[in-house]
Backbone as numpy.savetxt, mean C-alpha at the origin, in Angstrom:
# Nx Ny Nz CAx CAy CAz Cx Cy Cz
12.71 0.75 -24.73 12.85 -0.87 -23.14 13.52 -0.61 -22.34
13.61 -0.89 -21.24 15.10 -0.92 -20.46 15.02 -2.22 -20.72
16.28 -2.85 -20.62 16.81 -4.45 -20.68 16.16 -4.86 -19.65
16.14 -5.98 -19.59 15.64 -6.87 -19.00 16.82 -7.83 -17.59
16.46 -7.19 -16.07 17.72 -7.22 -15.57 17.05 -9.33 -15.31
18.52 -9.53 -14.56 18.04 -10.93 -14.34 17.01 -11.24 -13.00
15.74 -12.17 -13.29 14.58 -12.47 -12.35 15.20 -13.04 -11.51
15.41 -12.77 -10.05 15.22 -13.94 -8.47 13.92 -13.47 -8.60
14.18 -15.10 -6.97 13.35 -14.82 -6.60 13.30 -14.28 -4.93
11.74 -13.92 -3.97 12.34 -13.00 -2.91 13.00 -12.88 -2.15
13.55 -11.53 -1.83 14.44 -11.39 -1.25 14.82 -11.92 -0.12
15.33 -11.67 1.01 15.32 -10.74 2.01 16.19 -9.97 2.38
15.89 -8.62 3.26 16.40 -6.94 3.19 17.48 -7.54 3.23
18.59 -6.53 2.67 20.43 -7.00 3.11 20.64 -7.65 1.75
19.76 -8.20 0.96 20.43 -9.69 0.33 21.08 -9.02 -1.16
21.68 -9.28 -1.63 21.84 -8.63 -3.10 20.92 -9.12 -4.12
20.26 -8.64 -4.97 19.97 -9.03 -5.99 20.44 -10.14 -7.17
21.99 -9.71 -6.60 22.37 -11.01 -8.25 23.40 -12.11 -7.26
23.77 -11.93 -5.63 23.43 -13.01 -4.88 23.41 -12.75 -3.67
24.03 -14.47 -2.64 23.43 -14.49 -1.09 22.39 -16.01 -1.45
21.43 -16.00 -0.30 21.36 -16.82 -0.49 19.76 -15.81 -0.78
18.88 -16.99 -2.06 17.47 -16.32 -2.21 16.54 -17.30 -0.75
15.64 -16.75 -0.35 14.19 -16.66 0.47 13.76 -17.39 -0.37
12.56 -18.04 0.16 11.52 -18.74 -0.23 10.58 -17.45 -0.04
9.06 -17.79 -1.12 8.20 -17.01 -0.08 6.75 -16.76 0.73
6.58 -16.86 1.08 6.65 -16.53 2.80 4.96 -17.42 2.97
5.44 -18.19 3.71 4.19 -19.70 3.84 3.66 -19.35 5.56
2.71 -18.33 6.10 2.42 -18.79 6.62 0.97 -18.98 7.42
0.61 -18.69 8.17 -0.36 -19.20 7.99 -1.89 -18.64 8.14
-2.42 -18.73 7.05 -3.63 -17.99 6.83 -4.57 -17.51 8.31
-4.89 -16.26 8.47 -5.85 -16.39 9.56 -7.23 -15.46 9.08
-7.43 -15.85 7.25 -8.19 -15.38 6.98 -9.67 -16.37 6.28
-11.08 -15.57 6.07 -10.81 -16.83 4.78 -10.61 -17.05 3.77
-10.96 -18.16 3.35 -9.80 -18.86 1.89 -10.89 -17.81 1.14
-9.99 -17.83 -0.09 -10.17 -17.32 -1.74 -9.03 -15.89 -1.71
-9.19 -15.51 -2.18 -8.85 -14.47 -3.39 -7.80 -13.83 -2.73
-6.44 -13.09 -2.93 -6.23 -12.37 -2.09 -6.64 -10.89 -2.17
-6.24 -10.47 -1.03 -7.28 -9.04 -0.82 -5.93 -7.86 -1.57
-6.29 -7.35 -2.49 -5.70 -6.69 -2.78 -6.50 -4.51 -3.11
-5.47 -3.83 -2.40 -5.54 -2.65 -1.99 -4.86 -1.87 -2.40
-5.38 -0.67 -2.96 -4.97 0.75 -2.79 -4.91 1.39 -1.62
-3.82 1.54 -1.18 -3.67 3.01 -0.41 -3.67 4.15 -0.35
-5.04 5.39 -1.14 -4.55 6.49 -2.07 -5.11 7.64 -1.20
-5.20 8.77 -1.54 -5.62 9.97 -1.73 -4.63 10.52 -2.75
-4.75 11.54 -3.37 -4.45 12.44 -4.61 -4.45 13.56 -3.44
-4.30 13.95 -1.98 -4.19 15.41 -1.38 -3.06 14.94 -0.73
-1.46 15.71 -0.78 -0.93 14.91 0.08 -0.53 16.06 1.24
-0.18 14.89 2.68 -0.07 14.99 3.42 -0.59 14.57 4.37
-1.74 13.72 4.09 -3.02 13.04 5.03 -2.53 11.38 5.82
-0.66 11.68 5.47 -1.25 10.45 6.97 -1.42 9.63 5.34
-0.95 8.85 4.14 -0.96 7.70 2.82 -0.15 6.94 3.20
1.27 7.08 3.49 1.75 6.68 3.32 2.24 5.63 4.41
2.09 6.62 5.23 2.42 6.34 7.01 1.28 5.00 7.72
0.28 5.11 6.45 -1.12 4.66 7.27 -0.93 2.85 6.22
-0.30 3.11 4.96 0.43 2.00 4.11 1.48 1.38 5.02
2.48 1.67 5.15 3.39 1.49 6.10 2.75 0.24 7.45
2.25 1.04 7.78 1.68 1.14 9.74 0.37 -0.45 9.61
-0.17 0.13 9.08 -1.72 -1.50 8.24 -0.41 -2.35 7.84
0.36 -1.97 7.46 0.90 -3.25 6.72 1.59 -4.51 7.75
2.63 -3.27 8.60 3.08 -4.19 8.98 1.74 -4.56 10.38
1.23 -4.12 11.35 0.05 -4.33 12.23 -0.34 -5.94 12.13
-0.71 -5.86 9.95 -1.45 -7.15 9.60 -0.56 -8.70 9.41
0.56 -7.73 9.06 1.72 -9.08 9.11 1.82 -9.16 10.56
2.03 -8.56 12.05 1.84 -8.85 13.41 0.63 -9.70 13.69
-0.51 -9.51 12.59 -1.78 -10.58 13.34 -1.89 -11.86 12.43
-0.70 -11.78 11.98 -0.50 -13.50 11.23 -0.62 -13.28 9.66
-1.09 -12.73 9.01 -2.18 -11.89 7.53 -0.08 -12.14 6.76
-0.19 -12.55 5.83 1.23 -12.74 5.09 1.08 -11.46 3.44
1.74 -10.29 4.28 0.98 -9.01 3.32 2.55 -8.57 1.97
1.98 -7.80 1.07 2.96 -7.63 0.00 2.65 -6.36 0.02
3.40 -4.99 0.26 3.28 -3.37 0.05 4.18 -3.44 -1.07
3.87 -2.79 -2.15 3.80 -2.13 -2.85 4.17 -0.49 -3.40
5.20 0.26 -3.03 5.54 1.01 -3.35 5.10 1.84 -4.62
4.68 2.48 -4.45 4.08 3.01 -6.43 4.49 4.61 -6.06
5.27 5.14 -4.93 5.03 6.41 -5.10 6.59 6.68 -4.85
7.22 7.86 -6.49 8.05 7.77 -6.85 8.76 8.17 -5.64
8.59 8.97 -4.11 9.42 9.43 -2.91 10.32 8.23 -2.80
9.26 6.84 -2.57 9.65 5.51 -2.09 9.60 6.00 -0.67
8.95 6.69 -0.15 8.85 6.81 1.78 8.71 5.95 1.80
7.78 4.74 1.72 7.02 3.97 2.77 8.50 2.62 2.27
8.94 2.12 0.98 10.32 1.40 0.94 11.56 2.12 2.13
11.66 3.50 2.64 12.78 4.40 3.76 11.70 2.87 5.36
10.89 3.75 4.92 9.87 3.00 6.47 10.20 2.14 6.44
10.34 0.49 6.33 10.29 -0.58 6.00 11.84 -0.78 6.27
12.58 -0.25 5.91 14.45 -0.52 5.89 14.47 -1.06 4.57
13.75 -0.68 3.45 14.07 -1.57 2.66 15.10 -0.36 1.38
16.29 -1.24 0.96 17.60 -0.42 -0.19 16.60 -0.17 -1.30
16.27 1.28 -1.11 15.53 1.29 -2.60 16.43 2.67 -3.45
17.86 2.54 -4.12 18.74 3.30 -4.61 19.26 2.72 -6.35
19.71 3.23 -6.89 18.66 3.08 -8.39 19.07 1.70 -8.42
20.14 0.54 -8.32 20.21 -0.75 -8.89 19.80 -1.47 -8.25
18.37 -0.84 -7.86 17.64 -1.92 -7.48 16.59 -2.31 -8.20
16.21 -3.62 -8.21 14.77 -3.88 -8.76 13.77 -4.06 -8.62
13.00 -2.77 -8.75 11.75 -2.17 -8.17 10.26 -1.99 -9.08
9.24 -1.27 -8.51 8.22 -1.03 -9.16 7.93 -0.47 -10.60
9.35 0.06 -10.59 9.74 0.98 -11.98 9.20 -0.09 -13.28
10.66 -0.97 -12.81 11.21 -2.44 -13.31 9.53 -3.17 -13.70
8.80 -3.68 -12.51 7.80 -3.80 -12.73 6.63 -3.82 -14.14
6.41 -1.91 -13.94 5.61 -1.62 -14.49 6.29 -1.05 -16.36
7.07 -1.23 -16.23 8.21 -0.57 -18.01 8.11 -2.38 -18.78
7.52 -3.17 -17.71 7.71 -4.58 -18.61 9.62 -5.16 -17.63
10.27 -4.19 -16.59 12.08 -4.86 -17.75 12.24 -5.56 -16.14
10.82 -6.35 -15.65 11.37 -7.75 -14.93 10.02 -8.07 -14.11
10.16 -9.28 -13.73 8.62 -9.36 -13.14 8.57 -9.55 -11.63
7.76 -8.77 -11.04 6.95 -8.65 -9.20 8.03 -9.40 -8.88
7.62 -10.87 -8.68 8.22 -11.51 -7.75 9.80 -11.30 -7.91
10.28 -10.44 -9.21 12.18 -10.48 -8.58 12.07 -9.14 -8.04
11.34 -8.03 -7.60 11.61 -7.30 -6.70 10.89 -7.15 -5.19
10.43 -8.56 -5.12 10.14 -8.39 -4.09 10.94 -8.74 -2.59
11.32 -7.60 -1.91 11.78 -8.07 -0.64 11.07 -8.51 0.92
11.84 -8.85 1.66 11.39 -9.12 3.10 11.60 -7.78 4.60
10.75 -8.02 4.65 11.63 -7.36 5.46 12.18 -7.22 7.15
13.43 -7.20 6.97 14.17 -8.09 8.13 13.08 -7.64 9.28
12.40 -6.14 9.86 12.07 -5.85 11.08 10.66 -7.01 11.39
10.18 -7.25 10.47 7.99 -7.65 10.70 8.06 -8.79 9.37
8.47 -10.32 10.12 8.28 -11.51 9.35 6.87 -11.32 9.09
7.28 -11.30 7.59 5.63 -11.82 6.84 5.19 -10.64 6.43
6.22 -9.44 5.83 5.98 -8.31 5.24 6.87 -8.21 4.35
6.73 -7.90 2.95 7.29 -8.31 2.20 7.21 -6.92 1.43
7.72 -6.10 0.50 8.42 -5.38 0.05 8.16 -4.76 -1.56
7.64 -4.21 -2.48 8.19 -3.78 -3.61 8.53 -2.66 -3.73
10.03 -2.16 -3.60 10.73 -0.55 -3.49 10.36 0.65 -4.18
9.90 1.78 -4.74 10.16 2.38 -5.20 11.81 3.03 -5.44
12.32 2.77 -6.68 13.64 3.39 -6.83 13.74 4.97 -7.81
14.07 6.13 -7.88 14.63 6.85 -8.31 14.15 7.04 -9.39
13.72 6.09 -10.53 13.30 5.37 -11.86 12.26 5.80 -12.12
11.55 5.73 -11.23 10.23 5.79 -10.50 9.38 6.77 -11.47
9.78 7.71 -11.19 9.50 9.19 -11.19 9.64 9.56 -12.48
9.66 8.98 -13.55 9.91 9.41 -15.09 9.34 7.70 -15.55
8.55 6.75 -14.88 7.63 5.92 -15.20 6.88 6.16 -16.18
6.35 7.24 -15.53 4.48 8.11 -16.65 4.93 8.33 -17.80
5.91 8.83 -17.80 6.79 9.32 -19.68 6.28 8.13 -20.77
6.92 7.35 -19.40 7.25 5.43 -20.41 6.13 4.60 -21.56
5.25 5.13 -19.37 4.30 4.52 -19.80 3.03 4.90 -21.02
3.33 6.11 -21.50 2.34 6.98 -21.95 1.72 6.19 -23.68
3.32 5.36 -24.07 3.30 4.72 -25.59 3.23 3.93 -25.55
3.54 2.98 -24.52 2.68 1.62 -23.97 1.30 1.30 -24.60
1.30 0.18 -24.53 -0.38 -0.47 -25.14 -0.64 -1.21 -23.69
-1.94 -0.95 -23.27 -2.43 -1.45 -22.11 -1.98 -0.50 -20.80
-1.33 0.39 -21.03 -0.48 1.43 -19.88 -1.18 1.15 -18.61
-2.51 1.48 -18.85 -3.17 1.10 -17.74 -3.30 -0.37 -16.38
-2.65 -1.56 -17.25 -3.37 -2.44 -17.21 -1.82 -2.96 -16.56
-0.88 -2.65 -16.83 1.07 -2.88 -16.51 1.19 -3.62 -14.90
0.12 -2.59 -13.71 0.64 -3.33 -12.90 -0.30 -4.52 -12.62
-1.51 -4.58 -12.87 -2.47 -5.42 -12.60 -1.59 -6.94 -13.48
-1.68 -6.77 -14.39 -1.29 -7.88 -14.83 0.21 -8.36 -13.59
1.15 -7.36 -13.07 1.76 -7.76 -12.72 1.64 -8.92 -11.90
0.42 -8.16 -10.82 0.32 -8.45 -9.25 -0.75 -9.92 -10.06
-1.37 -10.07 -10.63 -1.97 -11.20 -11.02 -1.36 -12.62 -11.61
0.04 -12.14 -12.01 1.09 -12.92 -12.22 1.82 -13.55 -11.07
1.83 -12.66 -9.97 2.41 -13.53 -8.48 1.12 -14.08 -7.84
0.11 -13.66 -7.96 -0.68 -13.68 -6.52 -2.22 -14.66 -7.47
-1.47 -13.97 -8.82 -3.22 -15.75 -8.94 -4.14 -14.52 -9.23
-4.68 -15.03 -10.84 -5.44 -13.72 -10.86 -7.70 -13.93 -10.55
-7.66 -15.56 -9.57 -8.34 -16.01 -9.28 -8.68 -16.95 -7.89
-9.31 -17.49 -7.85 -9.33 -18.26 -6.61 -7.99 -18.98 -5.90
-7.30 -19.19 -7.29 -5.93 -19.94 -6.34 -5.00 -19.31 -6.37
-3.91 -18.69 -5.52 -3.15 -18.27 -5.54 -1.02 -19.17 -5.87
-0.67 -18.46 -6.38 0.84 -18.85 -6.22 1.30 -18.72 -5.47
0.89 -17.51 -4.65 2.29 -17.29 -3.46 0.88 -17.61 -2.07
1.81 -17.35 -1.00 0.44 -17.53 -0.20 0.42 -15.47 0.88
0.65 -14.78 -0.32 0.42 -13.65 0.25 -1.19 -13.35 0.31
-1.49 -13.29 1.69 -3.31 -12.68 1.64 -4.02 -11.39 0.92
-3.08 -10.20 1.56 -3.02 -8.89 1.02 -2.27 -8.38 0.52
-2.04 -7.72 -0.50 -1.70 -6.34 -1.08 -2.19 -5.43 -1.30
-0.65 -4.13 -0.61 -1.49 -3.17 -0.58 -0.67 -2.87 -1.82
-1.21 -1.19 -2.26 -0.23 -0.12 -3.01 0.05 1.10 -2.38
0.43 1.72 -2.14 1.11 2.58 -1.30 1.00 3.61 -2.86
0.03 4.72 -3.47 -0.25 5.23 -4.71 0.45 6.86 -4.23
0.88 7.70 -5.18 1.62 8.72 -4.62 -0.02 9.69 -5.02
0.54 11.20 -4.44 -0.26 12.02 -4.31 -0.52 12.91 -5.00
-1.12 11.85 -5.95 -1.95 12.74 -7.97 -3.12 11.57 -8.52
-2.90 11.68 -9.80 -4.09 11.04 -10.30 -3.50 11.19 -11.37
-2.28 10.73 -11.80 -1.55 10.07 -12.40 -1.82 8.54 -12.99
-1.26 8.39 -14.44 -0.89 7.14 -14.65 -0.50 6.10 -13.45
0.60 6.44 -13.19 0.94 5.16 -11.82 -0.14 4.76 -11.20
-0.99 5.95 -10.40 -2.56 5.61 -9.78 -3.14 4.77 -10.60
-3.64 5.32 -11.21 -4.65 4.53 -12.82 -4.00 3.24 -12.70
-3.04 3.03 -12.24 -1.93 1.75 -12.40 -2.46 0.19 -11.15
-2.76 1.13 -10.48 -2.53 1.04 -8.69 -4.35 1.03 -8.64
-5.12 1.69 -8.89 -6.47 1.46 -8.65 -6.93 0.42 -9.95
-5.90 -0.05 -11.41 -7.02 -0.99 -11.96 -6.43 -1.62 -11.56
-5.21 -1.94 -10.66 -4.78 -4.15 -10.16 -5.41 -4.29 -8.59
-6.23 -2.96 -7.99 -6.80 -2.95 -6.79 -8.46 -3.42 -6.70
-8.54 -4.46 -5.90 -10.66 -4.58 -6.02 -10.65 -3.78 -4.65
-9.73 -3.13 -3.75 -10.37 -2.22 -2.57 -9.71 -0.86 -2.76
-10.12 0.24 -1.94 -9.35 1.52 -2.35 -9.81 1.38 -0.22
-8.35 1.76 0.44 -8.40 2.58 1.72 -8.19 3.87 1.59
-8.67 4.70 1.88 -8.43 6.00 1.71 -8.40 6.72 3.41
-6.85 7.57 3.38 -6.67 8.21 4.79 -7.26 9.27 4.77
-7.97 9.89 5.38 -8.64 11.74 4.94 -7.76 11.94 6.65
-7.09 13.09 6.14 -6.66 14.42 7.67 -7.86 14.78 7.90
-7.79 14.80 9.27 -8.89 15.59 10.08 -8.60 16.98 9.84
-9.28 17.37 8.78 -8.90 18.91 8.73 -9.77 19.78 7.93
-10.45 21.61 7.65 -11.20 21.97 6.66 -11.83 21.48 5.37
-10.89 21.31 4.63 -10.54 20.64 3.65 -10.76 19.60 3.08
-11.18 18.35 4.27 -11.06 16.53 3.62 -11.64 16.67 2.71
-13.08 16.34 3.04 -14.05 15.90 2.26 -14.18 17.08 0.41
-13.04 17.93 0.12 -13.03 18.28 -1.30 -11.83 16.80 -1.57
-10.40 17.02 -1.05 -10.19 15.56 -1.42 -10.71 14.65 -2.26
-11.98 14.18 -0.88 -12.55 12.79 -0.66 -12.92 13.18 -2.30
-13.43 13.88 -2.84 -14.67 14.10 -3.82 -13.65 13.68 -5.09
-12.78 14.87 -5.23 -12.38 14.34 -6.36 -11.63 13.01 -6.28
-11.51 11.95 -5.31 -10.54 11.10 -5.77 -12.09 9.73 -5.82
-13.00 10.06 -5.56 -13.84 9.55 -5.72 -14.35 9.56 -6.85
-14.37 10.51 -7.99 -14.53 10.85 -9.02 -13.82 9.96 -10.45
-12.53 10.42 -10.27 -11.65 9.03 -10.38 -11.35 7.76 -10.13
-12.11 7.17 -9.19 -12.05 6.10 -8.40 -13.29 5.15 -9.47
-14.63 6.56 -10.03 -15.51 5.76 -10.63 -14.49 5.59 -12.01
-14.24 7.08 -12.52 -13.47 6.56 -14.07 -13.08 4.86 -13.71
-12.02 4.45 -12.79 -11.20 3.64 -13.57 -12.15 2.19 -13.60
-13.46 3.10 -12.83 -14.65 1.68 -12.67 -15.30 1.09 -13.62
-15.50 2.63 -14.19 -16.25 2.26 -15.14 -15.55 1.58 -17.06
-14.23 2.20 -16.93 -13.38 1.78 -18.00 -12.45 1.09 -17.68
-12.03 0.69 -16.50 -10.55 -1.01 -16.66 -10.99 -1.33 -15.46
-11.98 -1.34 -14.53 -12.25 -1.90 -12.90 -13.26 -2.12 -12.69
-13.95 -2.89 -13.04 -15.49 -3.18 -12.45 -15.35 -3.64 -11.09
-14.73 -4.17 -10.48 -14.70 -4.84 -8.84 -13.85 -3.95 -8.38
-13.50 -2.70 -8.84 -13.14 -1.51 -8.18 -14.25 -0.71 -6.81
-14.56 -1.28 -5.42 -14.95 0.24 -4.76 -13.52 0.75 -3.19
-14.53 1.10 -2.54 -13.63 1.78 -1.33 -14.34 1.03 -0.21
-13.99 0.67 0.15 -14.28 -0.22 1.53 -13.75 0.09 2.80
-13.04 1.47 2.94 -11.90 2.07 4.05 -12.27 3.35 3.40
-12.10 3.75 5.20 -11.85 4.83 5.08 -11.47 5.58 6.42
-10.29 5.82 6.66 -9.32 6.03 7.69 -9.16 7.41 8.41
-9.72 8.16 9.24 -9.20 9.19 9.82 -7.99 9.27 10.46
-7.76 10.47 10.23 -5.46 10.29 10.28 -5.72 11.79 10.81
-4.30 11.76 11.82 -3.90 13.00 12.51 -5.72 13.68 13.15
-6.28 12.65 14.07 -6.97 13.40 14.89 -7.23 13.89 16.08
-7.24 15.55 16.69 -6.53 15.27 18.15 -7.92 15.62 18.53
-8.77 14.69 19.22 -9.25 15.40 20.74 -10.00 16.10 21.11
-8.74 17.07 21.15 -8.46 18.60 22.27 -8.49 19.55 21.09
-9.26 19.14 19.85 -9.99 20.53 19.02 -11.27 20.35 18.59
-12.22 21.38 18.42 -13.44 21.28 18.20 -13.26 20.83 16.33
-11.96 20.96 15.96 -11.75 21.16 14.20 -11.85 19.42 14.00
-10.69 18.48 14.59 -11.22 17.28 14.68 -12.26 17.04 14.65
-13.14 17.04 15.56 -14.22 16.39 16.12 -15.55 16.65 14.62
-15.70 17.50 14.82 -16.30 17.92 13.06 -16.29 17.83 11.88
-14.63 17.38 11.31 -14.84 16.65 10.64 -14.99 15.39 10.78
-14.65 14.28 11.98 -14.85 13.10 11.54 -16.47 12.98 11.75
-17.65 14.03 12.00 -18.62 13.99 12.08 -19.19 13.62 11.24
-18.40 15.04 9.93 -19.05 15.14 8.95 -18.29 13.72 7.93
-17.47 13.71 7.84 -17.29 12.41 6.99 -17.88 11.36 7.12
-18.12 10.78 8.38 -19.23 9.72 8.89 -20.11 9.62 8.43
-20.53 10.94 8.34 -22.82 11.22 7.87 -22.51 11.02 6.40
-20.93 11.65 5.34 -21.04 11.46 4.10 -20.92 9.69 3.78
-19.96 9.33 4.58 -19.92 7.38 4.49 -19.59 6.88 6.04
-20.94 7.19 6.19 -20.93 5.77 7.31 -20.47 3.78 7.30
-20.76 3.47 6.02 -20.12 2.54 5.73 -18.97 2.09 5.84
-18.09 2.87 5.08 -16.76 3.20 4.57 -15.70 3.71 5.76
-16.04 4.46 6.97 -15.44 5.24 7.63 -14.90 3.98 9.11
-13.73 3.69 9.20 -13.06 2.99 10.79 -14.10 3.98 11.79
-14.10 2.33 12.84 -14.45 3.02 13.55 -13.24 4.20 14.53
-11.84 3.30 14.16 -10.80 3.66 15.03 -9.75 4.43 14.55
-9.94 6.11 14.50 -9.34 6.55 14.49 -7.19 7.07 14.70
-6.67 7.34 14.19 -5.01 7.59 13.88 -5.23 9.31 14.75
-4.60 9.14 15.90 -4.35 9.98 16.95 -3.30 10.84 16.07
-2.92 12.30 16.45 -1.44 12.56 15.94 -0.94 11.93 17.04
0.72 11.58 16.67 1.20 11.46 17.33 2.82 12.17 16.96
3.55 11.90 17.73 5.43 12.00 17.99 5.81 10.93 16.85
5.64 9.58 17.80 6.33 8.32 17.35 6.14 7.74 15.86
5.25 8.39 15.87 4.20 7.97 14.38 5.19 8.71 13.10
5.06 10.45 13.76 6.65 10.74 13.03 8.17 10.20 12.61
8.41 9.81 14.14 9.59 9.85 13.95 9.93 8.68 13.84
8.96 7.14 14.00 9.80 5.96 13.35 10.29 5.50 11.96
10.20 7.21 10.78 10.46 6.25 9.91 11.72 7.19 9.85
12.47 8.16 10.12 14.07 8.30 10.33 14.66 7.09 10.53
14.04 6.11 11.93 14.73 4.87 12.22 15.21 4.02 11.49
14.39 4.16 9.97 13.72 2.92 9.27 12.80 1.68 9.67
11.48 2.16 10.85 10.89 1.47 11.06 9.82 2.16 11.04
8.69 1.66 10.88 7.31 2.03 11.93 7.09 1.76 13.03
5.85 2.61 13.03 6.00 2.73 14.79 5.40 1.55 15.35
5.09 0.45 14.47 4.86 -1.51 15.26 6.49 -1.51 15.94
7.42 -1.37 15.31 8.74 -1.83 16.50 9.15 -0.42 16.60
8.93 0.64 16.81 9.84 1.59 16.86 8.65 2.05 18.72
7.61 2.05 18.31 7.04 1.97 19.69 6.20 1.33 19.93
6.24 -0.09 20.38 4.96 -0.52 20.32 4.15 -0.66 20.71
3.87 0.14 21.63 3.15 0.68 23.23 2.33 2.02 22.59
2.89 2.76 22.09 2.10 4.34 21.78 1.46 4.30 21.19
0.05 5.21 21.54 -0.76 5.47 21.15 -1.48 4.79 19.33
0.00 5.65 18.49 -0.16 5.11 17.67 -0.18 4.18 16.73
0.62 2.99 17.64 0.99 1.41 17.38 -0.46 1.27 17.60
-0.68 1.11 18.97 -2.16 0.54 18.92 -3.45 1.05 18.74
-3.73 1.73 17.85 -4.59 2.99 16.62 -4.54 2.32 15.80
-2.83 1.84 15.02 -2.83 1.26 13.55 -3.30 -0.90 13.84
-3.22 -1.12 14.96 -2.94 -2.33 15.16 -4.82 -2.52 15.32
-5.48 -1.59 15.90 -7.21 -1.70 15.64 -7.51 -1.75 14.11
-6.88 -0.54 13.09 -6.72 -0.59 11.92 -7.05 -1.62 11.21
-6.53 -2.38 11.25 -5.37 -3.48 10.46 -6.77 -4.93 11.18
-6.70 -4.96 12.57 -8.26 -5.94 12.57 -9.45 -5.01 11.99
-9.35 -4.32 12.75 -10.95 -3.23 11.49 -11.04 -4.30 10.36
-9.73 -3.54 9.16 -9.66 -4.26 7.92 -10.00 -5.84 7.40
-9.66 -6.75 8.28 -9.73 -8.57 9.22 -11.01 -7.77 8.86
-11.81 -7.76 9.81 -13.43 -7.66 10.09 -13.77 -7.82 9.10
-13.97 -6.48 8.39 -15.10 -6.15 6.69 -13.77 -6.93 5.58
-13.09 -8.44 6.21 -13.12 -8.82 4.63 -14.78 -8.51 3.55
-14.32 -8.49 2.03 -15.42 -8.11 1.32 -15.96 -9.62 1.23
-16.83 -10.00 0.60 -17.63 -11.45 0.62 -17.08 -11.85 -0.63
């Protein structure tokens, strides 16, 4: 087992874990009804559907609306960390350390400099090997759940003011994704408006049902967001109609349009919310975030 790195309190972007002034955990006014922290896995094992893009932009939009948000980057590619401008080189405490019991989640949490109220647990290159190490660990499916509960509390009273925890899952159905689904209560599924959209969702729903049966009976799909929608094509409209017909309660009213600005933003270490706040993509993600808050489960 890796050696335990020094535990520190949540820190701001650009502040080294071993030095500098420590930042206090966020204390923002709640915009939601009182209750347990919402823990939402953003998942779709099909790659290229806008999963990470949706995770970071919804997180940023929620923070803009006054919600304190923690985004856990559970994808070894680390794209969510990059999009938020968070360091995720090998020496950074991150999701790998949390999953392998090398460090508590609190020590990995970093505030996003561009978006007040948004915090991130970054994914380092070590996370790619986490699944191999998890195989031999007892209770390997619940590592993330224990870490999240330790940070935010498992029930009615929270230890921090995080109102929403988002987990950006890898595009696979391996142990890291199982950990995220076991930790979450809700699943947000981004669905690209393309021909094979429903095939990928069907496979994901089987996996969610299996996790619910074995590890987490609270887990349910609370949101489906149609991404890369192009109103100029008949295919996008047909796919949207078909998905809405199959999942009328879960599919959000707002769709995410194809947008050059959304694609450009990560290369500048930003979400589209700060890169181009008035673009069609930013407006769409704000609407999705507002709808997510309105659909808060009982």
